[in-house]
C-alpha positions as CSV (number, residue, x, y, z in Angstrom):
1,X,103.0,141.4,70.2
2,X,103.1,137.6,70.5
3,X,104.3,137.0,73.8
4,X,108.5,135.3,74.3
5,X,109.4,131.4,75.4
6,X,112.7,131.9,77.8
7,X,115.3,128.7,77.1
8,X,115.6,128.8,81.4
9,X,110.9,128.8,80.8
10,X,109.7,131.7,81.4
11,X,107.9,134.4,79.9
12,X,109.5,137.6,78.6
13,X,106.5,140.3,77.8
14,X,107.0,142.7,75.9
15,X,105.4,145.8,77.3
16,X,105.8,148.5,75.4
17,X,107.7,149.8,71.8
18,X,109.4,153.5,71.8
19,X,110.5,154.2,67.6
20,X,111.8,156.8,66.0
21,X,112.5,158.2,62.5
22,X,113.7,161.4,60.5
23,X,111.2,162.9,57.5
24,X,113.2,164.3,56.1
25,X,112.3,167.6,56.4
26,X,111.9,170.7,58.2
27,X,108.7,171.6,60.2
28,X,107.0,174.8,61.6
29,X,105.7,173.6,64.8
30,X,102.6,176.2,64.6
31,X,101.7,175.3,61.3
32,X,101.5,171.9,62.3
33,X,99.7,172.2,65.6
34,X,97.1,174.8,64.4
35,X,96.6,171.8,61.4
36,X,95.6,169.2,64.3
37,X,93.0,169.4,66.3
38,X,93.7,166.6,68.9
39,X,97.4,167.9,69.0
40,X,98.8,170.1,72.3
41,X,102.1,171.5,72.9
42,X,103.5,171.9,76.5
43,X,102.9,175.2,77.6
44,X,106.8,174.8,79.5
45,X,108.6,173.4,75.9
46,X,107.2,174.5,73.0
47,X,109.8,172.4,70.7
48,X,107.8,170.0,69.9
49,X,104.3,169.1,69.3
50,X,102.2,166.0,71.2
51,X,99.4,163.7,69.4
52,X,97.5,160.6,70.1
53,X,98.0,157.9,66.8
54,X,93.5,156.7,68.1
55,X,93.9,153.9,66.1
56,X,97.2,152.0,68.0
57,X,96.6,153.6,71.2
58,X,100.5,155.8,70.9
59,X,101.4,159.3,71.4
60,X,103.9,160.7,68.8
61,X,105.9,163.7,68.9
62,X,107.0,166.1,66.1
63,X,110.2,168.4,66.5
64,X,111.1,171.0,64.3
65,X,114.0,168.9,63.1
66,X,111.7,166.7,61.1
67,X,112.3,164.2,63.9
68,X,109.7,161.8,65.3
69,X,108.6,159.5,68.7
70,X,106.1,157.2,68.5
71,X,106.0,155.6,71.8
72,X,103.4,153.3,73.2
73,X,103.4,150.9,70.6
74,X,102.7,147.2,71.3
75,X,103.9,145.7,68.6
76,X,106.3,146.4,65.5
77,X,103.7,146.5,63.0
78,X,101.6,149.2,64.9
79,X,104.6,151.6,65.0
80,X,105.6,150.9,61.7
81,X,101.1,152.2,60.9
82,X,101.7,154.8,63.2
83,X,104.7,156.2,60.8
84,X,102.9,156.2,58.1
85,X,99.8,158.1,60.0
86,X,102.6,160.3,60.6
87,X,103.7,161.6,57.2
88,X,100.1,161.7,55.6
89,X,99.7,164.1,58.6
90,X,102.1,165.8,58.0
91,X,102.1,165.5,54.0
92,X,98.5,167.0,54.6
93,X,99.8,169.9,56.7
94,X,101.7,170.5,53.9
95,X,104.9,169.5,54.9
96,X,106.6,167.5,52.3
97,X,107.8,164.4,54.4
98,X,110.1,161.5,52.6
99,X,108.0,158.4,51.2
100,X,106.7,156.6,53.8
101,X,108.1,153.5,52.3
102,X,111.7,154.9,51.7
103,X,111.8,155.7,56.0
104,X,110.0,152.5,56.5
105,X,113.0,150.6,54.4
106,X,115.5,148.0,55.6
107,X,118.2,151.8,55.4
108,X,115.7,153.5,56.3
109,X,115.3,156.2,59.2
110,X,112.6,154.5,61.2
111,X,114.2,152.7,64.1
112,X,113.1,151.2,67.6
113,X,114.7,152.5,70.4
114,X,113.4,151.5,73.2
115,X,111.6,147.2,73.9
116,X,110.2,147.4,77.5
117,X,109.9,143.8,78.8
118,X,108.3,141.9,82.2
119,X,108.9,138.2,83.3
120,X,108.5,136.8,86.6
121,X,110.0,134.1,88.6
122,X,107.0,133.3,90.1
123,X,109.3,133.2,93.5
124,X,109.8,136.6,95.5
125,X,113.7,138.1,95.3
126,X,116.1,138.7,98.5
127,X,116.7,142.2,97.3
128,X,119.1,142.7,100.0
129,X,121.1,139.4,98.7
130,X,120.7,140.3,95.4
131,X,122.4,144.4,95.8
132,X,125.4,143.1,98.2
133,X,126.1,140.4,95.4
134,X,126.2,142.6,93.2
135,X,127.6,145.5,93.6
136,X,129.0,146.7,91.2
137,X,125.7,146.8,88.7
138,X,123.2,147.1,91.2
139,X,121.6,149.6,93.2
140,X,118.7,149.4,96.4
141,X,117.9,150.7,98.9
142,X,115.4,149.4,101.0
143,X,114.7,153.0,103.2
144,X,113.3,153.9,100.7
145,X,109.1,154.6,100.6
146,X,107.5,153.6,99.0
147,X,109.2,151.1,98.0
148,X,111.2,151.2,95.0
149,X,112.9,148.4,92.8
150,X,116.2,146.9,93.0
151,X,117.9,148.3,89.9
152,X,120.5,146.4,87.6
153,X,122.7,147.9,85.7
154,X,123.0,145.4,83.2
155,X,126.6,147.0,81.0
156,X,128.0,148.3,84.8
157,X,128.3,151.1,85.5
158,X,126.7,153.3,82.2
159,X,124.3,155.0,83.4
160,X,122.8,154.9,79.7
161,X,122.6,151.2,77.8
162,X,120.5,148.1,79.3
163,X,118.8,148.4,82.5
164,X,116.4,145.5,84.9
165,X,114.6,147.0,87.7
166,X,114.1,143.7,90.2
167,X,111.1,144.0,92.3
168,X,111.2,141.7,96.1
169,X,107.5,140.3,95.0
170,X,110.2,138.9,91.5
171,X,108.9,140.9,88.6
172,X,111.1,141.9,86.4
173,X,111.5,145.0,83.8
174,X,113.8,144.8,81.5
175,X,114.8,148.4,79.5
176,X,116.8,150.7,77.1
177,X,116.7,147.2,74.1
178,X,116.3,148.7,70.9
179,X,116.6,144.8,69.0
180,X,114.5,142.1,70.6
181,X,116.7,138.8,69.7
182,X,119.4,140.5,72.7
183,X,117.0,141.8,75.2
184,X,115.3,137.6,74.9
185,X,119.4,137.0,75.4
186,X,120.1,139.0,78.6
187,X,116.4,139.0,80.4
188,X,117.1,135.1,80.0
189,X,121.4,135.7,81.4
190,X,119.6,137.2,84.4
191,X,117.8,135.4,85.2
192,X,120.6,132.8,86.7
193,X,122.0,136.2,88.0
194,X,118.8,136.2,90.1
195,X,118.2,132.4,90.7
196,X,120.5,131.8,93.2
197,X,118.6,135.2,95.6
198,X,114.8,133.2,95.8
199,X,113.3,133.0,98.7
200,X,112.2,129.6,99.4
201,X,108.7,129.2,99.5
């Protein structure tokens, strides 16, 4: 996906898009696994079959319920193309999945579940000052080895909400978003939160 120019002038790069859908039928994972030469099953987790979709370099995970997750897409069209490929795989294995056009329709089951975006503010950030200013949102322990980023819960104490990972170098990663407009708005607003803690120089 093309970089997103934020109103503040910084550039937001989309690093990864996760998506999911339900194929509309139960899946026998043993049958599916045996039908694909390059699929894998974890020895400790037999409830999922994993396959690399090579043309898009994404990973698809198939569950017996019919749920499918797609990880690693860089663009939404890539995720949708991988969805179609997964439907073809299920159809070739003898299952009866819903038509891909139905799944990808606005009222279908295909969903963007997580978008990871990154930006760099071109300035070092004082993480100790940032966590002191926002103790209800931020967590940072400078004693971790190797050093870890500051975690800023953008929805307060909600552990399952949107998250910003802030690095001393000025790099910021945003996770937990499923809407690009929301990501753009919240990322830009967060830069204004961080700006008072830039280190001059």
